[in-house]
Structure formats: C-alpha cells, structure tokens
Residue, then its C-alpha position, 0 to 999 in steps of 0.5 A: m462739065k468737065k472732068l478732072p484729070k486722073q493725075r489731078r482728081s488723086d491728087l485732090f483725094l490725096l489732099i483731102v485724106a492729109a487735111i482730114i488726118l491733120i483736122g483729126a490730130i488737132l482734135i485729139s490734141l486740143a480733146m487731150q489738152n481738155g482732159v478728155n481722151t479719144a474713148g471721149e472719158r474724161n483725161v487727168s492733167m497733171w504738172l510736176t516739179t522735182p528736186d532735179p531741174a528735168n521738172r519745174l512746173t512741167q505738164q506730163a501727159p494726160i493720165p486716164w481714169r479707169k474705174d475702180n477695181s476692188n480685187e485690184v485693190a486688195a492685192n495691192a494694199d501697201t499702195l495709198t489711196v487719196e479719197i477725193r470727196p466733193d460734197i464735203r466743203y471747208q473754206t473758200m480761198e482768196g488767193f496765192g501770192a507774196a509781198v511786192s516791198g519796196s526793195s521789190a518794187y525798186l528792182m522792177n523799175h530799176g533793175m529790169s528793162a520794160n520789156q523785161r518787166d513786162q514779161l515777168l509780170n506777165d509771168l506771175f499774174t496773167a494766165g500764161g503763168i502762174q496767176l498769183s491773185y494775192i499781193r501784200h504791201t507795206i503801209g510806210a517802210s519795212d526792212y525792205s524799203v529804199d530810197e529813188q536811188g535804192q538806198p535803206s529807207s526808213y519813213t511812215y507817211d506822217d513824218v514830222a521833225t518836232g511836234k504832234d501832227y494829230e491832224l495829219n497835215h504832212f500825210s503823204i503816200a509820195k514815197d511808196r511812189d515805186v510801189i504804187d507804180v508796180l500795183k497799177q502794172i498789176l492791177r492792169r493785168n488782173q483787176d481781180l488782184r486782193i491787196m492787204g496793206t501792213p504798218w511795221t510803224a507807226p508815225s514816230w511822233m505817236k510812239y512813246g519814246e518818238q523813236i521809228y526804231n526801237g519797238w516802242y508801243l504807242d503812246y498810251t498817255d495822249p487819247r489822241v494818238y489813238q484817234a490819230y493813228a485810226d485816221y492815219f489808215v483812213r487817209y492810207i485806203q482813201a489815197y491808195a483808192n484815189e491812185g485807183i489801187p483798191i485795198q481790201a484789207i490791212s492789219i494793225q501791225n507786222e509781228p507785233e511780239f517782235t520789235t528792233s532796233k535795225y528796222p522799223s517796228m513796233s509792239m503792240g500787245a493783244v489788250e491794246q490792239a483789241k482796245f485800238i480796234k474796237q474804240y478807234l479804227g473799226p468806228a473810223l473805217s465804218r464814219n468813212d464807209l470803208s468796207t476794208h477788212i481789218i485783220a489782227f496779229d500777223h505774227n508767227w503760228d507758236t503764239g498766234s493762237e492765244y494773241a487771236k483768241t485775245v482779240l476776238g474774245d473780246e465782242q465789240a473788237r471781235s463785230y469789227t475784226h474780219g479775221t487773223a493772220f498768222h506767220c510761219y517762222k516759228g510754230e506750225p499751221t495748226a494754231m491756225s484750226d485752234v482759232h478757227n475752232a474757237f471762232p468758226d466765222k472769222p477767216v484765218y490766213m496765212t501772211e508771210c513766209s520767206g525762204g533764204a540761203w540757210s536751207p540751200g537745198f530744191g528738194d528739201d526747200l520744196s517739201w518743207d514749203m508744200s508741207k507747211l504752206i501750201i498744203g498745210a496752210p489751207r488745210n487748217w483752214s487758211q483762206n489765202v498763202l502768201f511768200w514775204n518779199i516777191a522778188l530780191d537781188p543776187s545778195g538778198g537786196p537791196t534791205n533796211g536792215g533785216c534779214t541779210n540771206c532771205r531769198g525772194v519769189v524770184t531773183i533779179d539781177p539789177l545788171s542784166g535784168a535777169v530773172t531766176k525763178n527759185v523754189e518758192y516760185y514753183a511751190i506758190g505756182h503749183a496752187s496759184k497756176f490752178v486754184r482760183p478765187g473763190a474755190v472751195r476747199i474739198n475733202s481729200s485724203h492725206y498721210s503725213g510724212s508720205i503723199e500729203t494732198v489738198a483738193y479744191r473745186n474751183p468756181d468753173g466746177t474743175l477739180i484740183l489736187i494739190a500733192a506732195n511726197t515728202g517722204e524719202n523714197t518714190k510713192t505710187f499712189k490712186v486717186r479716187q472719185g466715187n468708183q472711178v481712179f487714176k495712178s501716179t508715182l512722184p519721186s521724194k520730195s517732189a510736188a504735183t498739181f492734179q486737174w480734173k473736170p467732176t466724173t460722173s460717178 
C-alpha cells in the first residue's frame, strides 16, 4: 500500500481532530438543551420574562442540580425554598389559550397577508411558538363581532324579521365565515385543540321583549322557546362538526348576571339555568348522541360560587352539567376552590380575562396575570386558563359596542399586518409552551406576595415549575425535589418557567 506523504498525513490528522472537537461540541450543546450537563447529571432549563424588554420568554443558561446541604440551608435561613412533590397530585389540565372572536378572525383574515397570518398562527399554535391548546369562540355575535366590511354586526344563527321559528328553518352559521376559516387554519396546526362555544344571547324572537340587546331573558311564558333554544345548541354543534370543527364544550350564557343595551346580552338566573339544563339542553344533547360538555355560569368570581352551587345543587341538572366557568373581572380565584370543595367531581374553568389600556405597566400587568390567572387559577383547581380576544387592532377594536380600551393577546396593525406581542402573550406563554394538555398539577410551595408558584408533571414525565416574583424586591430562592436542589434569582415583577426531567431521588 502506498503511504501518504508526511504533510498530507499531518493535514488528515488535524482534520480528524477538528471533526472530533466539533462533534463533541454539538453533543455537549444537545445535552445542555435536553437538561443534561457535561458530568452526565440533569440540568434545569429556564425561560424568563422581566419588566424591562431584555427578557421576553427568553431561554437562560441551564441551571445544575446539586445535592442539598442542610448546613447551608441553616446558614441561609432567609432564602425561600420551593419544595416540589410530584407524588401529591391535583387536577388534570386541559389547556391554555384565548378567544377567537369575530373581530380577531376578521383582523387575521383581512388585515394580514397570507404569509403574515401563517407566521402568527404558527407562533401561537405550534411547538415553535407558545403552543396554545384551548380556544373559546362566540356562538353568534358578541361585543367583538363585525361583518364582511369590518363594521359592527349583531346577529344570531336564527334571525327572522317577524314571528317565531320553532323549527329553526332559518338556522345558519354563514356569518361566522371568518371565524370558521381561522379555526380550520388553527386545527391544521393542532388537531388536539379544544374548542368551547359561548352565546352572548339567544335569537331575539326567543326572548321576552324580542330584542337582541337590553338583556331580556328567555320568554318563560312560551315553553316551546326553551325546546327551540336547546335545539339551537344542537344545530350549532352539528353545523360546526360538518365544517370539520369539533366543539368539546359549550357554556349556556356569557355573563348571565350582566346585561346591556350596547351589545348582544341576555339575563339567565341560576334556577332558570338549572331548569334549562335538566329539562331541555341535557336531554337534547343526549338524544342526538352529542358528547359536548355543558358548562354552567361563565361569569365573575365574586358571585360565581353561589350561582354555580345553585345549578350543581340541583341533582338532575348536575347529572348533565360537566362543570362551571369563571371570569376575572370581580372577586378572587378562591371562588373556584369554594365550588370545587362543594362538588369535587365537577371541573372548574377560567374562561375569560382581558388586559387593557387602563393598566399600561408591563411589570405590574405581568405580575397580576401570573398571580391571579396563570398561577392563581390552577392553584384553585381550574383546568384551563383563557384570555379574551386573541387579537385586536391598535385602538382595541374593531368592537361591536363593547370595551373601548381592551387589549388582545397580540395587536395586529391592519394597515401593515405587523404584530405586537402584548404582556398577555408572554404570561400565557409561560404556561402554554411547556404545560401540555393532560399534565397533572403537582404540589409546590407557594409564597403569596413573594415567590408564587404552580407545578406540573407532563404526560411525558417532564416536570414544570412556573414561578413569579410578585414582590417589590429581587428574590433568590431554592427549588428542592427530594435531596437535590437548584438556585435561581428573579427580579421584581418577573416570571420564569423551569423545566427538567425527574430526579432519581
């Protein structure tokens, strides 16, 4: 065999050494990304959001686990310790997300190019973004509904000029075309998406006073109205299924204790809702072999406990009612625990909360969102967390008579299609990007007004800790699982998500 010249042998040796070094660097990098340090031990991955724009759900350097040193603990008694106990388990999570209102869908379809819309939907609903997994939308019009020209529009699926349409001969979801189109685009990205529908009102001909506004309740003098309204829900679920959009849950009435003359709304008391569920809606879904869940209440924390317990306290209504839903605008999330404690077999849900121009401070907004919603709601047994509009324009619209200074999870400029990610995007992203549907909440130490936490075990076994420093000063704390600990520091009004594989101890 002919030998290579000495210089060529030297060059080949250097190439081999360089290749080995490069491969080693790649393997080390991959190990670090997957939570393993160079000594073969587990690392903790961390993502951080701070009040200043330097960190916006930004991945940090991996944090190593180390064995707990009890002497060090005693010497640093002021350092908070967050205990993680995966063996203590609570509720199973269904997802995190927001509402695709008519206004949000219109902006996506008509205020963006196809490429811009694809980029936004990928960012919101795929693993490369924040992986939202739960969507709410309005059954008919809401305070954020528009027509094909983007003008305010109030409608239901069965609007007739005169008379009663008990057989629902005029039923049509055609005015939901933008919403349907956007939901289809989302489902192409996430087939496991959960969708919940909520009406702001029944068709006006079903209501006492026959107005879509003014909050009139269902016409109790005409029993045929109740059956027609139950059939209306059935037709809605079937019509969306025919479009390839499965509806996993419906709530019966958005904010049944608030009515207005400015946009579609309707009053429905707890006793009436229980009657409607047990005598009409529940049997109608059963007759049509529909497994869609019925969710009661869907209003604020402050009065939700008594309303929910009235509905669930009716044995027949309870047999058809899957759970109850809550909004954030009044009261405290502990109301959900109150309902859970009374009816532990009935899930509770956090289905609406909106940020707005009334609170423009990023750090304060982030801290509130984390404390009350992302951390507070699951710690009070909620199985999801949803914001209100997923997208609005820079003026908080287009609206249909509702809030004039609300804020979407993102802002879309309809003139350019440019997207601004708001504080709500980062708050929900700290959960949705990491906590997968089917994750189980596990036990974690919680320090109200300081380091507030919620923890999960994902279906694949990975552990997630979401922490927020809601205090006024920077806090250093330790996280302990078994006999291993890691240390982290959070600036005031900041949030972090930690992810790791289970420790062996």
